[in-house]
C-alpha positions in Angstrom: 51.5 -83.1 73.2 48.0 -81.9 74.3 44.9 -84.0 73.7 43.6 -81.5 71.1 46.9 -81.4 69.3 47.2 -85.2 69.3 43.6 -85.6 67.9 44.2 -83.1 65.1 47.6 -84.6 64.3 45.9 -88.0 63.8 43.2 -86.5 61.7 45.7 -84.6 59.6 47.6 -87.8 59.0 44.4 -89.6 58.0 43.3 -86.7 55.7 46.7 -86.8 54.0 46.3 -90.5 53.3 42.8 -89.9 52.0 43.9 -87.1 49.7 46.7 -89.4 48.3 44.2 -92.3 47.8 41.3 -90.2 46.4 42.3 -87.1 44.5 39.5 -84.7 45.7 36.3 -83.1 44.8 33.1 -81.6 46.2 30.2 -84.1 46.4 28.0 -84.0 43.3 25.9 -81.3 41.8 23.1 -81.8 39.2 22.1 -78.2 38.6 20.5 -78.9 35.3 18.2 -81.4 37.0 16.9 -79.4 39.8 14.4 -76.6 39.2 15.9 -74.5 42.0 19.0 -73.8 39.9 17.4 -73.4 36.5 17.6 -69.6 36.3 21.4 -69.8 36.4 22.0 -73.1 34.8 23.9 -71.9 31.7 26.5 -70.2 33.9 26.8 -73.0 36.4 27.5 -75.6 33.8 30.9 -74.2 33.4 31.6 -73.2 37.0 32.4 -75.1 40.2 29.5 -75.6 42.4 29.3 -76.6 46.1 27.6 -79.9 46.9 23.9 -80.4 47.0 21.9 -83.6 47.6 21.8 -85.3 44.3 18.3 -85.7 42.8 17.9 -86.9 39.3 14.7 -85.9 37.6 12.9 -82.6 38.3 9.9 -81.3 40.2 7.8 -81.1 37.0 7.6 -84.8 36.0 8.2 -86.0 39.6 10.5 -88.8 38.6 13.7 -89.2 40.7 16.4 -91.8 41.2 16.0 -91.2 44.9 14.2 -94.1 46.6 12.7 -91.9 49.3 10.5 -88.9 49.6 11.9 -85.7 48.0 10.9 -82.2 48.8 12.4 -79.2 47.0 11.7 -75.5 47.7 13.3 -73.3 45.1 14.4 -69.7 45.2 11.2 -68.5 43.5 9.1 -70.1 46.2 11.4 -68.9 49.0 11.0 -65.3 47.8 7.3 -65.8 47.6 7.1 -66.9 51.2 9.2 -63.9 52.3 10.6 -65.9 55.3 12.3 -64.4 58.4 13.9 -67.8 59.1 14.6 -71.2 57.6 11.8 -72.6 59.8 9.3 -70.4 57.9 10.1 -72.6 54.9 10.4 -75.9 56.7 7.0 -75.7 58.3 5.4 -75.7 54.8 7.1 -79.1 53.9 5.2 -82.3 54.6 6.3 -84.3 57.5 8.0 -81.4 59.4 6.8 -80.0 62.7 8.3 -76.7 64.1 8.7 -75.7 67.7 9.3 -72.0 67.4 11.3 -70.2 70.2 11.6 -66.9 68.3 10.5 -65.6 64.9 14.0 -65.8 63.3 14.8 -69.4 64.6 18.2 -68.6 66.1 18.3 -72.2 67.2 17.0 -75.2 65.2 13.8 -76.8 66.5 12.1 -79.2 64.1 11.0 -82.8 64.1 10.3 -85.1 61.1 7.6 -87.8 60.8 6.6 -88.0 64.5 10.0 -87.4 66.0 10.0 -84.8 68.7 10.7 -81.2 67.6 12.5 -80.7 70.9 15.2 -83.3 70.0 17.4 -83.6 66.9 17.4 -86.9 65.1 17.7 -85.5 61.6 20.8 -84.3 59.8 21.2 -80.6 59.0 23.5 -79.7 56.2 24.5 -76.5 54.3 25.8 -77.2 50.8 26.2 -80.9 51.8 28.4 -80.0 54.8 27.2 -80.6 58.4 26.5 -77.3 60.2 25.1 -78.4 63.5 27.7 -77.6 66.2 28.2 -81.2 67.6 27.0 -84.2 65.7 28.6 -86.7 68.1 29.3 -84.5 71.1 25.8 -82.9 71.5 24.2 -79.5 71.4 23.5 -79.8 67.7 20.6 -77.3 67.8 22.6 -74.2 68.5 23.4 -73.0 65.0 20.8 -72.5 62.3 21.8 -71.1 58.8 20.3 -67.7 57.9 17.6 -67.8 55.3 19.1 -64.7 53.6 21.9 -66.8 52.2 19.7 -69.8 51.1 18.9 -70.4 47.5 16.9 -73.7 48.0 15.8 -76.1 50.7 16.0 -79.8 50.0 14.6 -82.4 52.3 15.3 -86.1 51.8 13.5 -88.9 53.7 13.6 -92.7 53.4 16.4 -95.0 52.3 18.1 -92.4 50.1 19.4 -90.7 53.2 21.8 -93.6 53.8 24.4 -91.6 51.8 24.6 -89.1 54.7 25.1 -89.4 58.4 24.9 -89.5 61.3 21.4 -88.9 62.7 19.3 -89.5 59.6 16.5 -91.2 61.4 14.0 -88.6 60.3 15.9 -87.6 57.2 18.2 -85.0 55.8 17.7 -81.2 55.5 20.1 -79.5 53.1 20.2 -75.7 52.7 21.9 -74.9 49.3 23.4 -71.4 49.5 23.3 -68.7 46.8 25.9 -68.3 44.1 25.4 -64.7 42.9 24.8 -64.0 39.2 26.9 -61.4 37.5 26.1 -58.0 38.7 24.8 -56.5 42.0 21.5 -57.1 43.7 20.4 -54.9 46.7 17.3 -55.9 48.8 15.9 -54.8 52.0 12.7 -54.8 54.1 11.2 -53.1 57.2 8.4 -54.3 59.3 6.7 -54.8 62.6 8.7 -54.9 65.9 10.9 -52.2 64.4 12.6 -54.8 62.2 14.9 -53.8 59.3 17.1 -55.8 57.0 19.6 -55.0 54.3 21.1 -57.5 51.9 23.6 -57.4 49.1 24.6 -60.0 46.5 27.4 -59.3 44.1 29.1 -61.7 41.6 31.3 -61.7 38.5 32.4 -64.3 35.9 35.6 -63.9 33.9 35.5 -63.4 30.1 36.1 -67.0 29.3 33.4 -68.2 31.8 35.7 -70.6 33.7 36.0 -68.6 37.0 33.7 -66.7 39.2 33.5 -64.9 42.5 30.7 -63.6 44.6 29.5 -62.4 48.0 26.2 -62.5 49.9 26.0 -60.2 52.9 23.1 -59.5 55.2 22.4 -57.3 58.3 19.2 -57.6 60.2 18.1 -56.0 63.4 14.8 -56.0 65.3 13.2 -55.2 68.7 11.6 -58.6 68.2 8.1 -60.0 69.0 7.7 -59.8 72.8 10.9 -57.8 73.0 13.0 -60.8 71.9 15.3 -58.6 69.8 18.3 -59.5 67.7 21.2 -58.0 65.9 22.5 -60.3 63.1 25.3 -60.0 60.5 26.0 -62.7 58.0 28.6 -62.7 55.3 29.4 -65.4 52.8 31.9 -65.3 49.9 32.3 -67.9 47.1 34.8 -68.4 44.3 35.6 -71.1 41.9 37.7 -72.0 38.8 37.6 -74.5 36.1 41.0 -76.3 35.9 42.6 -78.3 33.2 42.0 -82.1 33.0 38.2 -81.8 33.7 38.7 -80.5 37.3 37.0 -77.8 39.2 37.8 -76.1 42.5 35.4 -74.1 44.7 35.8 -72.3 48.0 33.3 -70.8 50.4 34.1 -68.7 53.4 31.4 -67.4 55.8 31.1 -65.4 59.0 28.0 -65.1 61.2 27.3 -63.0 64.3 24.1 -62.7 66.2 23.2 -61.2 69.6 19.7 -62.4 70.5 17.7 -61.3 73.5 16.2 -64.8 74.1 16.1 -67.3 77.0 14.9 -70.7 78.1 12.1 -69.0 80.0 8.6 -68.2 78.7 5.5 -66.7 80.2 3.8 -68.2 83.2 0.2 -69.4 82.6 -1.5 -66.4 84.2 0.5 -64.0 82.0 -0.3 -65.9 78.9 -4.1 -66.0 79.7 -4.0 -62.3 80.4 -2.5 -61.6 76.9 0.9 -60.5 78.1 3.4 -59.7 75.3 6.5 -58.7 77.2 9.9 -60.5 77.2 9.8 -62.8 80.2 13.6 -62.7 80.5 14.5 -59.2 79.4 18.2 -59.4 80.5 19.0 -62.9 79.1 21.1 -63.2 75.9 22.3 -65.8 73.5 25.4 -64.6 71.7 26.5 -66.6 68.7 29.4 -66.2 66.3 30.6 -68.7 63.7 33.4 -68.8 61.1 33.5 -71.6 58.5 35.5 -72.6 55.5 34.7 -75.2 52.8 37.1 -76.3 50.0 35.6 -78.3 47.1 37.3 -80.2 44.3 35.8 -82.1 41.4 37.6 -84.4 39.0 35.8 -86.0 36.1 38.2 -88.8 35.5 36.4 -90.0 32.4 32.9 -90.1 31.0 31.8 -92.7 33.5 33.8 -91.8 36.7 33.7 -88.7 38.8 35.5 -88.0 42.1 34.3 -85.3 44.5 35.9 -84.2 47.7 35.0 -81.5 50.2 37.2 -80.4 53.1 35.6 -78.3 55.8 36.3 -76.4 59.0 34.2 -74.4 61.3 34.6 -72.6 64.7 31.6 -71.5 66.6 31.1 -69.8 70.0 27.8 -69.8 71.8 27.6 -67.8 75.0 24.3 -68.1 76.9 23.9 -65.6 79.8 20.9 -66.2 82.1 19.9 -64.7 85.4 18.8 -66.8 88.3 15.2 -66.6 89.6 13.6 -66.3 93.0 11.1 -69.1 92.8 8.9 -68.1 95.8 8.8 -64.5 94.7 8.0 -65.6 91.1 5.1 -67.7 92.3 3.7 -64.9 94.4 4.0 -62.4 91.5 2.8 -64.7 88.8 5.8 -63.8 86.7 9.5 -64.5 86.8 11.4 -62.5 89.4 15.1 -62.4 88.9 18.0 -62.3 91.3 21.4 -60.6 90.7 23.1 -64.0 90.0 24.2 -64.3 86.4 25.0 -67.7 84.9 27.2 -68.0 81.8 26.7 -71.3 79.9 29.4 -70.7 77.3 30.5 -73.2 74.7 32.8 -73.2 71.8 32.7 -75.8 69.0 35.3 -76.7 66.4 35.0 -79.1 63.6 37.3 -80.3 60.8 36.6 -83.0 58.3 37.0 -84.2 54.7 34.7 -86.4 52.6 35.3 -88.0 49.2 32.8 -89.6 46.9 33.6 -91.7 43.8 30.7 -92.1 41.4 30.8 -94.8 38.6 28.6 -95.6 35.7 29.1 -99.3 34.9 27.6 -102.7 34.4 26.7 -105.3 37.0 26.1 -108.5 35.1 24.1 -107.2 32.1 22.4 -104.4 34.1 23.2 -100.7 33.7 24.3 -99.4 37.1 25.4 -96.3 39.0 27.5 -96.9 42.1 28.9 -94.5 44.7 31.5 -95.0 47.3 32.1 -92.5 50.1 34.6 -92.0 52.9 34.4 -89.3 55.6 36.9 -88.4 58.3 35.8 -85.9 60.9 36.9 -84.5 64.3 34.8 -82.4 66.7 35.7 -80.6 69.9 33.8 -78.4 72.4 35.0 -76.3 75.2 32.2 -75.9 77.8 32.6 -73.3 80.6 30.1 -72.4 83.3 30.7 -68.9 84.7 29.2 -67.7 88.0 28.8 -63.9 87.8 26.6 -61.1 89.1 24.6 -58.4 87.5 27.4 -55.9 88.3 30.2 -58.0 86.8 29.5 -57.4 83.1 29.6 -61.1 82.1 32.8 -62.0 84.0 33.1 -64.1 87.0 34.3 -67.4 88.6 34.8 -70.5 86.6 32.3 -73.0 88.1 32.8 -75.9 85.7 35.0 -76.6 82.7 34.5 -79.6 80.4 36.1 -80.5 77.1 34.3 -83.0 74.8 35.6 -84.4 71.7 34.8 -87.1 69.1 36.7 -88.6 66.2 34.7 -90.4 63.6 35.1 -92.3 60.4 32.2 -93.2 58.0 32.2 -95.2 54.8 29.3 -96.1 52.5 28.7 -97.9 49.2 25.5 -98.1 47.2 24.5 -99.1 43.7 21.5 -98.2 41.6 20.9 -101.2 39.4 18.4 -100.8 36.4 16.8 -104.3 36.3 14.4 -103.3 33.6 13.2 -100.2 31.7 10.9 -99.4 34.6 12.4 -101.0 37.7 15.6 -100.0 39.6 16.8 -101.2 42.9 19.4 -99.5 45.2 21.1 -101.6 47.8 23.6 -99.9 50.1 25.4 -100.0 53.4 26.9 -97.3 55.6 29.3 -97.8 58.5 29.8 -95.1 61.2 32.6 -95.6 63.7 33.4 -93.0 66.4 35.3 -92.5 69.6 34.1 -90.0 72.2 36.2 -88.4 75.1 35.2 -86.2 78.0 37.7 -84.3 80.0 36.8 -82.5 83.3 39.3 -79.7 84.0 37.7 -78.8 87.3 38.0 -82.3 88.6 41.7 -83.0 88.4 41.6 -83.4 84.7 39.5 -86.6 85.0 38.9 -88.2 81.7 36.6 -90.9 80.2 36.1 -92.3 76.7 34.0 -94.7 74.8 33.7 -95.9 71.2 31.0 -97.4 69.0 30.5 -98.7 65.5 27.2 -98.9 63.7 26.5 -100.9 60.5 23.5 -99.5 58.6 22.2 -101.5 55.6 19.5 -100.3 53.3 17.5 -101.2 50.2 15.3 -99.0 48.0 13.5 -99.2 44.7 11.8 -97.1 42.0 9.2 -98.4 39.5 8.0 -96.1 36.7 4.6 -96.3 35.1 4.3 -93.6 32.6 3.7 -90.3 34.4 3.7 -92.1 37.8 6.5 -93.6 39.9 6.3 -96.0 42.8 9.2 -95.8 45.3 10.2 -97.1 48.7 12.6 -99.0 50.8 13.8 -99.9 54.2 17.0 -99.0 56.0 18.6 -98.9 59.4 19.3 -95.5 60.9 20.9 -94.3 64.1 21.6 -91.2 66.2 24.7 -91.2 68.5 24.4 -90.8 72.2 26.0 -87.5 73.0 29.0 -87.2 75.3 27.0 -85.9 78.3 24.9 -89.1 78.1 27.4 -91.7 76.9 30.0 -90.5 79.4 27.6 -89.3 82.1 29.5 -89.0 85.5 32.8 -89.5 83.7 32.0 -93.2 83.2 31.5 -95.2 80.1 27.8 -95.8 80.2 28.2 -98.5 77.6 25.6 -97.0 75.3 25.1 -97.9 71.6 23.6 -95.4 69.2 19.9 -94.9 69.2 18.7 -97.2 66.4 15.6 -97.5 64.3 14.5 -99.6 61.3 12.6 -97.3 58.8 10.2 -98.4 56.1 8.6 -96.3 53.4 6.4 -96.8 50.4 5.1 -94.1 48.1 3.6 -93.1 44.8 4.3 -89.8 43.0 3.5 -88.4 39.6 1.6 -85.9 37.4 -1.6 -86.0 35.4 -2.5 -83.0 33.3 -2.7 -80.0 35.6 -2.2 -82.2 38.7 0.8 -83.4 40.6 0.8 -85.5 43.7 3.0 -87.5 46.2 1.6 -90.0 48.7 4.0 -91.8 51.2 3.4 -94.3 54.0 6.2 -94.6 56.6 7.1 -96.6 59.7 10.0 -95.9 62.1 10.5 -98.6 64.7 12.9 -97.7 67.5 14.3 -100.4 69.8 17.4 -98.8 71.3 16.6 -95.3 72.6 18.5 -93.9 75.5 16.3 -93.7 78.6 16.6 -93.1 82.4 15.1 -95.1 85.2 16.5 -98.3 83.7 16.7 -101.7 85.3 20.5 -101.8 85.6 21.4 -100.1 88.9 25.1 -99.7 87.7 24.1 -97.4 84.9 22.5 -94.0 85.0 21.0 -94.5 81.6 20.6 -97.4 79.2 19.5 -98.4 75.7 16.1 -99.6 76.9 13.6 -97.3 75.1 11.2 -98.4 72.3 9.0 -96.1 70.3 7.1 -96.5 67.1 6.1 -93.8 64.6 3.9 -94.5 61.6 1.7 -92.4 59.3 1.3 -90.9 55.9 2.3 -87.8 53.9 0.1 -86.3 51.2 1.1 -83.6 48.7 -1.2 -82.3 46.1 -0.9 -79.5 43.6 -3.4 -78.4 40.9 -3.5 -75.6 38.3 -7.1 -74.4 38.9 -7.0 -71.8 36.1 -4.4 -70.1 33.9 -3.4 -67.8 36.7 -4.5 -69.6 39.8 -2.7 -72.6 41.4 -3.3 -74.7 44.5 -0.5 -76.3 46.5 -1.3 -78.4 49.6 0.1 -81.1 51.9 -1.0 -83.1 54.9 0.9 -85.1 57.4 -1.0 -87.7 59.5 0.9 -89.5 62.3 -1.7 -91.6 64.2 1.0 -93.3 66.2 4.1 -91.7 67.7 4.4 -93.2 71.1 6.6 -94.8 73.8 6.4 -98.6 73.9 8.3 -99.3 77.1 9.0 -97.8 80.6 6.8 -95.6 82.8 5.6 -93.6 79.7 4.5 -96.7 77.7 1.4 -95.8 75.7 2.1 -92.1 75.9 2.6 -90.0 72.8 6.0 -88.5 72.0 6.1 -84.8 72.9 6.0 -82.2 70.1 4.7 -84.8 67.6 1.1 -83.7 66.6 -1.1 -86.2 64.8 -2.0 -83.7 62.0 0.0 -81.0 60.3 -1.5 -79.3 57.1 -0.6 -76.6 54.7 -2.8 -75.0 52.0 -1.6 -72.4 49.5 -3.3 -70.4 46.7 -1.2 -68.5 44.3 -2.5 -66.0 41.8 -0.2 -64.7 39.0 -1.1 -61.9 36.6 1.6 -60.5 34.4 4.1 -59.0 36.8 2.0 -59.4 39.9 1.9 -62.3 42.3 -0.4 -62.9 45.2 -0.2 -65.8 47.6 -2.4 -66.9 50.6 -0.9 -69.6 52.8 -2.6 -71.5 55.6 -0.7 -73.6 58.2 -2.4 -75.9 60.7 -0.7 -77.7 63.5 -2.7 -80.2 65.6 -2.6 -80.4 69.4 0.5 -81.9 70.9 1.9 -82.8 74.3 4.8 -80.8 75.9 6.4 -83.7 77.9 6.7 -87.5 77.9 4.2 -87.9 80.8 1.5 -86.4 78.6 0.5 -83.9 81.3 -2.6 -82.1 80.1 -2.8 -79.0 82.4 0.0 -76.5 81.9 1.6 -75.7 85.2 0.6 -72.4 86.8 3.6 -71.6 88.8 7.4 -71.1 88.5 8.3 -74.2 90.6 6.8 -76.7 88.2 10.0 -78.7 87.6 8.6 -80.6 84.6 7.2 -78.2 82.0 4.4 -80.1 80.2 0.8 -79.7 79.1 -1.4 -80.1 76.1 -0.6 -77.5 73.5 -3.9 -76.7 71.6 -4.1 -76.8 67.9 -3.9 -73.6 65.9 -4.2 -72.3 62.3 -2.5 -69.2 60.9 -2.9 -67.4 57.6 -0.2 -65.5 55.8 -0.8 -63.1 52.8 2.1 -62.2 50.6 2.4 -60.2 47.4 5.1 -59.3 44.9 5.1 -56.8 42.0 7.8 -56.6 39.3 8.0 -52.9 38.4 10.5 -53.5 35.6 13.4 -55.8 34.8 15.5 -54.4 37.6 13.1 -53.5 40.4 10.7 -55.6 42.4 8.7 -54.7 45.5 7.0 -57.1 47.9 4.9 -57.0 51.1 3.5 -59.5 53.6 0.9 -59.7 56.3 1.7 -62.7 58.6 -0.7 -64.3 61.0 -3.4 -62.3 59.3 -6.1 -63.2 61.8 -3.8 -62.3 64.8 -4.2 -65.8 66.2 -2.7 -66.2 69.7 -1.2 -69.6 70.1 1.4 -71.6 72.1 4.4 -73.0 70.1 6.3 -74.7 73.0 6.9 -75.1 76.7 10.2 -74.7 78.4 10.3 -73.1 81.9 7.1 -71.3 80.7 5.1 -70.7 77.6 6.5 -69.8 74.2 4.0 -67.7 72.3 3.7 -67.7 68.5 4.3 -64.3 66.8 1.3 -62.0 66.6 0.1 -60.3 63.4 2.9 -58.5 61.7 3.5 -56.6 58.5 6.6 -56.3 56.2 7.5 -54.1 53.2 10.5 -54.6 51.0 12.2 -54.1 47.6 14.8 -55.8 45.5 16.9 -53.9 42.9 19.4 -55.5 40.4 21.9 -53.8 38.2 
């Protein structure tokens, strides 16, 4: 039996045992409690819903059972922002820094609370299901859900993220997808860079209201800012039915394809200073396709016990075709000069998993309590092929390297929210993540290496209510697994544990008349990061790195007048630095001290106008904290101090009648030229652009 077949046979057996032990469901949904779903609440009360992060309370009174910071962006706000990508939404959320590579965020680049935006130590979910290609085997950035299918964005930070894993050091980002209402909605927009987009949403509920089906489909195409064009198609179908005995079943199937004319390479410094706006790698392409399937089941066993299960599968291919460069000629020309050598870095990822959650309302001693117990089984595999080709070979050539990485993991958690008094509740919990990683090198006589690791992650949180205000906080242990290319570097077990941190948080949120606010202090203390240049000559890398991140998040909203509202937030991270090694005392790259957002919204009858300001402070581009950006193509290490910048966006919407709405946007209104990142050159933020669209429902 092959390695792949054996792994999936074992997982199938484990899934079978789990299904027998825990009759299934989809993790929980509290649609009536989250403002993002309010507009369809009546329908969704009787229909199956795919999992979302559970938040009890609502964004009006700012009271939650979650013991950490909660950020919600509902569909109304998303439509107001008129985003081209999920990152257009994320950058408006406190604590999040974005490293933009292209305006539609084909790959995910974000950091939370002083974590580098060029590394992923936060968990990315869609409807509660992991969507990053490889959680344990690496390359988790190379799929990012399309904003066209998203109904709400939910960000959870602090001890409440213990319910999810792995890689929840910074927190959890969950994209909840749309479930179409009855009828058909058509929308589209055109804009700068010859961009055009068409979307359709169609749904229907049966006469008795206990079954539904719907589809959300999008096609978008653009020449792209700086010629970084794309051609994207995204289709998602959902269906659900209410069964007898208080059970629900829901299914979601999705297909995504995107051909993006992007590369690792950016402009050289001379080009940037001269105002160049061409694609620095015009023949490089990232080709992505993904198929996914989620099956959800919910069983309300009785009034105090609910069992949810979600089973999921996904298959993704990511082909990256890049041309080689002539370094000497590039230095002489002040721009990249390409050869005829074409390199294919082509990877395929497959994931299958199942997760069950049992939720109980009960008593612990004399205290009212809510407990949750979860179990997840998951298997991942990637097929990594390096192809040596030429310009004339049309993306075919010699197989230069061939690796297969895999990981099997089991996770279990338990937590209880105990109401000690009318105002005070505490939530202790523990999560265990156990995983085994394997690397097989098919071009080196099928050489193989494997390693395993288990992490125990305790946590404790609390909430304390005082009228319209709520104190919250907690501490918990978090980790991010060392990926296969690190843990099994050189086909040797590098004896690495996961990267661990102890996280602390304290906050106060609430409302007062026309004001709402949230203030949180946080500290993330790493003691186990993977670093190179360690003191053990027998290992290429070790768990020797220490970093510390602390700061504050401020959110403030105020109804200035009947039609005018202010919404703002500020993230201040005075310390995000290395504590050991040759970079001790240096700041973490892509972790600015200050990030701020300010929004003004004016509503008048059927017209809405919004002005948004986004400010990102200066940040370093590499761990050495190099200040001067390299001038030539042979830099080796791409670093430098990225200056701060501020951009303004102006958006408007007008409701013509109950069926038709038109909208328009002017983004980067002042045409600010700024640097978003460094990676074999300079990534430039999008210049001023305009968009015009319409939405029609019948």
